[in-house]
C-alpha positions in Angstrom: 127.8 134.8 74.8 131.5 133.2 74.9 133.0 136.7 76.8 130.2 135.3 79.6 131.9 132.0 78.7 135.4 132.4 79.7 134.6 134.9 82.6 132.6 132.1 84.1 135.5 129.3 83.2 137.7 131.8 84.6 135.7 132.5 88.0 136.3 128.7 88.7 139.6 128.6 88.0 140.0 131.6 90.4 138.0 129.6 92.8 140.0 126.4 93.0 136.9 125.0 91.5 138.5 122.9 89.4 136.1 122.2 87.0 135.5 119.0 84.8 134.6 119.8 81.1 131.0 118.3 81.9 130.6 120.6 84.8 131.4 123.7 82.6 129.0 122.3 79.7 126.3 122.3 82.6 127.8 126.2 83.8 127.0 126.6 79.7 123.7 125.9 80.1 122.8 127.7 83.2 124.6 131.6 81.8 122.0 131.4 79.1 118.9 130.9 81.5 120.8 133.3 83.8 121.3 135.8 80.8 117.5 135.9 79.8 118.2 134.1 76.9 116.5 130.7 75.6 119.4 128.4 74.6 119.5 128.3 70.5 121.8 125.2 70.4 123.2 122.6 72.9 126.6 122.3 73.7 128.9 120.2 73.2 132.5 119.3 74.6 134.0 120.7 71.7 132.6 124.1 72.8 134.3 123.0 76.2 137.9 122.4 74.4 137.7 125.9 72.1 136.7 128.1 74.7 140.0 126.3 77.3 142.0 127.2 73.7 140.5 130.5 73.8 141.9 131.4 76.6 144.7 130.0 76.3 145.5 131.7 73.1 143.9 134.8 73.1 143.9 135.8 77.3 147.5 134.3 78.1 145.6 131.7 80.8 148.0 129.3 82.4 145.2 126.7 82.6 145.9 123.3 83.1 144.3 120.2 82.1 144.6 117.4 85.0 144.3 113.9 83.8 144.0 112.2 86.7 141.0 113.1 88.0 139.9 115.0 84.8 139.6 118.7 85.7 141.6 122.1 84.9 142.8 124.2 87.1 145.4 127.4 87.6 149.2 127.2 87.1 149.6 130.5 88.0 146.9 132.5 90.6 148.3 135.4 89.6 146.8 135.5 86.5 143.9 138.0 86.2 141.7 137.4 82.9 141.4 141.8 81.8 138.8 141.1 79.4 136.0 144.1 80.9 132.2 142.1 81.1 128.3 143.2 80.9 127.4 141.5 85.1 124.2 141.2 85.5 122.0 143.3 87.9 122.0 140.7 90.5 126.2 140.3 89.7 126.6 143.8 90.5 124.3 144.0 93.4 126.4 141.3 95.4 129.5 143.0 94.5 128.9 146.2 95.7 126.8 144.5 98.8 129.8 142.6 99.5 132.2 145.4 99.5 129.5 147.3 101.8 130.2 144.5 104.8 133.9 144.8 104.0 133.9 148.3 105.0 132.9 147.4 107.9 134.4 143.7 109.1 138.0 144.2 107.8 140.4 146.4 108.6 142.7 148.3 106.3 144.4 147.5 104.0 142.9 144.3 103.4 139.5 146.8 103.7 140.8 149.5 100.2 142.5 146.7 98.4 138.3 145.0 98.2 137.0 148.0 97.4 139.5 148.7 94.7 138.8 145.3 93.2 134.9 146.1 92.9 136.3 149.2 91.6 137.7 148.0 89.5 135.0 145.3 88.0 132.4 148.0 87.7 134.0 150.9 85.4 132.7 149.2 83.0 129.4 148.9 84.3 126.8 151.3 85.0 124.2 149.9 88.0 121.9 152.3 87.2 119.5 150.6 89.6 121.6 151.1 91.9 119.6 154.0 93.8 122.0 155.9 96.1 119.4 156.0 98.3 119.1 153.1 98.2 122.7 152.1 98.5 122.6 154.6 101.6 119.6 153.1 102.7 121.4 149.2 103.7 122.9 149.6 107.1 125.7 147.5 108.4 126.4 147.5 112.2 129.8 145.7 112.7 130.0 144.6 116.1 132.4 146.0 118.4 136.1 144.6 118.3 136.0 143.5 114.6 137.3 146.1 112.7 141.0 147.0 114.2 143.7 148.3 112.4 147.0 146.1 112.8 149.7 145.6 110.4 149.2 141.9 111.6 146.2 141.2 110.6 147.1 141.8 106.7 150.5 139.8 107.3 148.4 136.7 108.8 145.5 137.6 105.9 147.8 137.7 103.0 150.1 134.5 104.3 146.1 132.6 104.1 145.3 134.0 100.9 148.9 133.0 98.9 149.0 129.2 101.4 152.4 131.1 103.5 153.9 129.6 106.4 154.5 132.4 108.5 156.7 132.6 111.8 154.4 134.2 114.8 155.0 135.9 118.0 152.0 134.2 120.2 150.1 135.7 122.9 148.3 132.9 124.6 147.0 135.5 127.4 147.9 133.1 130.1 150.4 134.9 131.7 153.5 134.0 130.4 155.7 134.9 127.9 154.6 135.1 124.1 156.3 131.8 122.4 157.2 131.9 118.8 155.6 129.4 116.0 156.0 128.4 112.5 152.2 127.6 111.1 150.5 127.1 108.1 147.5 129.7 108.1 144.4 127.0 106.6 141.1 128.7 107.7 140.8 132.3 108.3 137.6 133.3 110.0 135.2 135.7 112.3 134.0 134.3 115.6 132.8 136.2 118.4 133.6 139.3 117.3 137.3 138.2 116.6 139.2 137.5 113.8 141.1 134.1 114.1 142.8 131.5 112.3 142.8 127.4 112.7 146.9 126.3 111.6 148.7 124.1 111.9 151.1 124.9 114.4 154.8 123.3 114.1 155.6 124.0 117.3 152.9 121.5 118.5 152.7 119.5 115.4 148.8 119.7 115.3 146.3 122.3 114.0 145.8 125.2 116.3 143.3 128.5 116.6 145.0 131.1 116.9 143.1 135.2 117.6 144.5 137.8 115.5 144.8 140.3 118.2 147.1 138.2 120.0 149.6 137.9 117.3 152.5 140.3 118.0 154.5 140.0 115.5 154.2 138.0 112.0 156.6 137.4 109.6 155.5 135.2 105.9 158.0 133.2 105.1 159.0 131.9 101.6 157.8 128.1 102.1 154.2 127.1 101.1 151.4 125.1 101.9 149.1 122.5 100.5 145.5 123.4 102.2 144.4 120.6 104.8 141.1 120.1 104.0 140.0 117.8 107.8 141.3 121.1 109.3 139.2 123.2 107.3 136.2 120.6 108.0 137.4 121.0 111.6 136.1 124.2 111.7 132.7 124.6 112.4 130.2 126.4 114.6 130.6 123.5 117.3 134.3 123.0 117.6 135.6 126.5 116.4 136.8 127.4 119.7 139.6 124.4 121.8 138.2 125.0 125.2 136.8 122.3 127.5 132.8 121.7 126.7 130.3 121.9 129.5 128.0 118.6 128.1 124.2 118.9 129.2 123.8 122.9 129.7 120.4 124.4 130.4 119.4 128.0 131.0 116.3 129.3 132.3 115.2 132.8 130.5 112.7 135.1 130.8 112.1 138.3 129.4 113.9 139.4 126.3 116.5 136.9 126.4 115.3 134.6 124.7 115.3 136.6 121.6 118.9 137.2 122.1 119.8 133.5 122.9 117.6 132.7 119.5 119.6 135.0 117.5 123.3 133.7 119.6 123.7 130.3 117.6 126.6 128.3 120.4 125.8 124.9 119.0 123.9 123.8 116.0 121.6 121.6 118.1 120.4 124.0 120.8 117.3 124.6 121.1 115.0 126.4 122.8 111.4 126.0 124.3 108.4 127.2 126.5 108.1 125.7 129.7 105.3 128.0 132.4 104.4 131.3 132.8 106.5 133.5 130.8 109.8 130.9 131.8 111.9 129.3 128.5 114.2 126.2 128.4 118.1 126.9 126.8 119.6 123.6 126.1 122.7 123.6 124.4 124.2 120.4 123.8 127.3 121.5 125.0 129.4 124.9 125.0 132.5 126.5 126.5 132.1 128.3 129.7 134.8 131.0 128.3 131.6 131.2 125.4 128.4 130.8 128.0 129.0 132.8 131.6 129.9 136.1 129.9 126.6 135.5 128.1 124.5 134.5 130.5 126.2 137.5 133.0 125.3 139.7 130.0 121.2 138.8 130.2 121.4 141.3 133.6 119.4 138.4 135.2 117.1 137.1 133.0 119.3 134.1 131.8 119.6 131.1 135.2 122.4 128.5 134.3 120.8 125.9 136.1 123.1 122.6 134.8 125.5 121.2 135.0 127.0 122.0 138.6 130.0 123.7 136.9 128.3 126.1 134.9 126.4 127.5 138.5 129.5 127.6 139.8 131.4 129.3 137.4 128.8 132.0 136.6 128.2 132.5 140.1 131.9 133.4 140.6 132.2 135.6 137.6 129.4 137.8 139.3 131.4 137.6 142.5 134.2 138.4 141.1 132.5 141.6 139.8 130.6 142.6 142.5 134.1 142.3 144.7 135.8 144.9 142.1 133.1 147.8 142.1 134.5 150.8 144.6 133.3 151.0 148.2 130.0 152.7 147.9 129.4 151.6 144.6 
């Protein structure tokens, strides 16, 4: 059980969870249940201290204690806990599923690195319960445009992971020349089928969102930054893009549109209710036109904007622009 305990401590440290001794004590009790055992003896804080010492002395773990906050943390995140451990079926299943998803949503070389890491962990475990037919029957279909091979993606990913500053050449697609910026990538996320970062932009002296596919050049700088929890918390489904928002959006849905609306979260407080006959009312507190207009057009007439007037006009212009671009006689 000590191996399990040491592995749990190492995992929490690697995740920057900064556990207290008391939290580790609770983790020990959870471990006993996870492994299907009955707690044989009540753990004490002395057990925690002995395990921390074992990590330091037997595994060269650079674990430090923050006396002000009473938490443990890793001084060097390059440290590896090189100790083969038995994994539960749930842990192995989570690893395999995570690897399969990574194959679809991450481009190389990040995809290859994740696959290699999972293989390394599983080589000491034999997941007999995972039949080949079972794994092959799990399908993960990434949305078009998610996986794109790009050396810039890897540079940006590494900078985010290592808290390193980036020098980028960014094209905001406004028609002007790309601008060089120094940014600190605090958040790495996938939204509307594109990978993005929320970063502090030193050119604008404010947080900005950047679409990775629009970064023409990226160079990781030696300077590091401390993750800003405020910037991290600012990335939510309601605030993920910085476009100006349309408020009080109402859309009349028919046919299959209600089904697609339910599966497309544009706002955390959006609602869909049946009105009369086969019609439904889709209400969104606020949403950017750049998000909702393409969605309305994709519903082939089964989503009709009602409010605000600005949205109605935006959809009309977009539809007319498509008609005007068609060749004569088509």
